[in-house]
N, C-alpha and C positions, 0 to 999 in steps of 0.2 A: 483436309482429311489426311490423317497419318496412315501410312501402310504398316501392316503388322510386320514386325521384325522378329526374327528368331535368333537364339544364341546357342552356340555349342562350344565346349571347352576341349582343347586338344593338347595333349602332352606328347612331345616327340623328341626329347633330348633338349639341347640348348635352344632356348626359345627365340633367339635372334633369327636363325635361319627359318624355323617353322613359321614365325610371324611374317617374314619377308615373302615366303612362298604362298601362304594362305591368303595374304592381303591382295595378291595379284589375281585371285580367282574372280571372274566376273560374277557379280551377285553378292560377293562378300563386301559389305559396306564399311565396316570398321573392324580393327583388331586392336587388342591390348594384351601385353604380356604381364604375367604375374605368377603368383605362387598358390597352388590349389591343394585342397584336401590334406592339410597338415594339422599339426597339434598346436603350434605356436600361434598366439593371437596377434602377434606383431612381428611377422617375419621380415627379415632383411636379406639381401643377397648374401651377405657374409654368414648369417646364421643358416640359411638354407644350404649353402655350400658345404657345411659340415656334414650334411646328410642326417642330422639328428632331429630335424623338425617334422619330418614326414611329408613335407610339401614336394610337389612335382612342378618343375618349370612348365608353365602352361600358357597357351594362347587362347584368349577369349575372342571368338569370332562372331560378329553380328552379321546376319545375312538375310537376304530377301528370298523367301522360298518360291516366289514367282519367277525368279531369275535363275536360281541354282537350288537344287534339292539337297537335302542332307546326305543322301546316298552319293551324290556327285562330289560333295565336299570330302566324304570319307574315302572315296576312290582316289582322289587326289592326295589325300593325307597318306594313304598307304604307298604312294609312289616315293615318298621321302623318308619313310621309316623302315627299320628292320623290325618287323612285328614279332619275331621269334626270339629276340634277345631280351633278357630281363635286366633292368637297371643299367642299361648301357645303350648309347647311340653314338656312332662314330667313335671319336677318341674320348668321349665324356663318359665317365663311370660313376655310378652312385644312384641311390634311390631317387634323388631329385631329377634324374634323367630317365626315369622309367616312362614307358609309353602308356597313354590312357585316353579314353574318350569319355567325357563327363557331360551328361545331358542336364538341361535345365527344366524342360517340360516333360511330364510323364508320357505324353504322346510320342516323344522322341525315343523312348526306351526300346520299344519293339523294333524300331528302325535300326538302331545301333546293334542290338542283339542279333537280329536277323542278318545284318551285314556281316558281323563277325562269324556267325554260324556258317554262312555260305563261304566265307574266306577259309574257314577251317576245313570244310569239305574238299577244298581245292588243294590242300597241302597235307602231307604226312607229318610235318613238323608242328609242334604245339604252339599256338599263338599265345604270346605273353602280354597282350594289350589289356590293360584294365578297362572295365566297363561298369560305370556306376553313376548315380546322380551326383551332381556337384555338391560338395559339402560346404566348402568355403573357397573364396578366391580373393586374394589380396593383390592389388596392382603393384607391379614392381617399380623400383625407383625410376625417375623420369629419364635418366640417361640410358636406360634399357629400352625405352619405347622407340620404335622405328629405328633401331640401332644401325641396321645395315643401310638404311637410306642415308644416314648421316656419316656412316663410315663404310663406304662400299668395298673397301679392301679388308674389312674386319673378318674375323674367324667365322666360318660357316660350314657346317657339315652337310648342308642340304644343297643339292644341285638345282639351282634356280632356273636352269635352262630347260627343266622338265615342263615348265608352263608353255603352252602353245599360244604365242602372242601374235600369230600371223594376221589376225583381224585388226591389229593395232599398228601394223607396219607403216601405215601412212602418217602416223602421228610423230611429232617431234618429241624429244626427250621430255620437255616441259609439259607438253600436252598430255603425254602418257602419265607422267607423275601426278598431274592434277586430276585428270578424269578417272584414272584407274587406281591410284594410290592415295587419293583424297588429300593431296598436298595443297598448299596455298602459295600463289605467287606474291612477291613483295609488293606492298602498296605503291601506287603511282608508277608501276613498272609495265603494266599491261598496255597493249596497243589500243584498246578500246576504252580506256579510262577517260580520256579527254577527247572523245570522238562522238560526233553527233550528226553524221550524215543520215539521210533517209534510206531506210531499208529494213531488213530483218536479220536476226542473229540465229544461226543454226548450231546444233550440236556438232562439234568438230569430229566426233566419232562416226556418226551415221547420217548427218545432214538433216536431222529432224528440226523443223522450225520451232524455236523456243520463245523468242522475244522480238518485239517490234521497237523500232526507233521512236515511235510515237509515245512509248511508255518509259523511255530512258530519261534520266535526269541527273544533274550534277549534284551529288551528295557531299562531295569533298572528302569521301572516305578513302579514296585511293584505288577503288575498284569500280567497274561499271555497275550502275545502279538502275533498277527497273521497278516501276510501281506494281507491275503484274506481269505474268507470262502471257503469251499470245492466246493460250487456252489453259484452263486448269488441268486438262487431260494430258498435257505434254510433260508435266513435272510430277515428281513424287517427293513427299516431305517425310523426314525421319527425325526423331529426337536424337540429338548428338550430345553425348555426355563426356566427350574428350576434353582434355586440358582442364579438368576440374570445374567445368561450367556446363550449363544446360543450354543448348542452342537448337535451332531448327535447321537441319541440313536440307539442301535442295539438290535433287538428282533428276536427270532426264528419265522419263517413264520408259522409253523403249530400249535405249542403250545402257541405262543404269549408270550414266556418267556422273561423277561428282561435279557439281557446278559451283556451289558456294553455300551461302546461308541466307535465311530469311530473318529480317529484323522488323520491328515496328516503330522505327524512329525516323520515318520519312516525314515530309511536310504534314503538320497537324496530326502526327502519330500514325500516318499511313504506312503501308507495307514498304519495305525496302529490300528488294532481292539483290543481294550483294554477290556478284558473280565474277569468277575468274575470267580474264580475257582469253587465256589459253584453253578454256573449255568451249569457246565460241568461234564461229567463223561468220563474218559479215557478208551479206549479199545485198548490193545496191538495189533500190526500189525498182528501177526500170528493168534491170536484169531479172529480178524476182518475178515481176508481173509478166514479163515476156515468157519466162519458163512455165508459168501457170497456164498460159493459153494452149 
């Protein structure tokens, strides 16, 4: 069963920093940068930079409303923008750098408008943030996607330290990037790829039991493979349209950690839960049973 995912589009200046910030919010499952609400039917970065296409550099954020509400996303969005400046954020000037909130579902409209109305009541200055339904969105070139993850020293007008990551302080850099930023470890690099001791595998974020060694098999794919989770209730499945393909993303139900993907190419066409080692922590069977008593 797939959980309902919602989408909101946020324009806040250069989309590199906005994407890096929004992607770190717990409950935001995926992000994509692109060009929204313009006239050109085939926008490119070069054309949009002229300011003549009418597009705004925008982040498409897919989120789980059971984990994070739209109001919470918008509150965080307002931390990183100047909502009173028109066609400018940081050092970037032009209509392509205007601020905007673009909803996909009609039910999101009143949430956005009420949010902006309340923000306006709190300030004597006029808010310049656009609010409208998404008209069009064209994904930006591949080199713009997750730009700051690949270029950590790249230009960014957003203070990424505004995210409170205290609850993830126990994670390594690799564990954080995979569970929170939906990255993927290189094949055959994970500690549990060629590992078959008896025990259970838990979510590295909150310790929730996810998989059993009884269901682990050697698929040869380069990542730990399981035929099923320890219970269907401990995982959530989402359709993943990143990288130009359609896949089934697997996340933990409680912590919303990105784990990997589900395929149906196991023995005899059976399920293969392809999971990142860095999303898991192994507990030996005897220790697990002892702790359960």
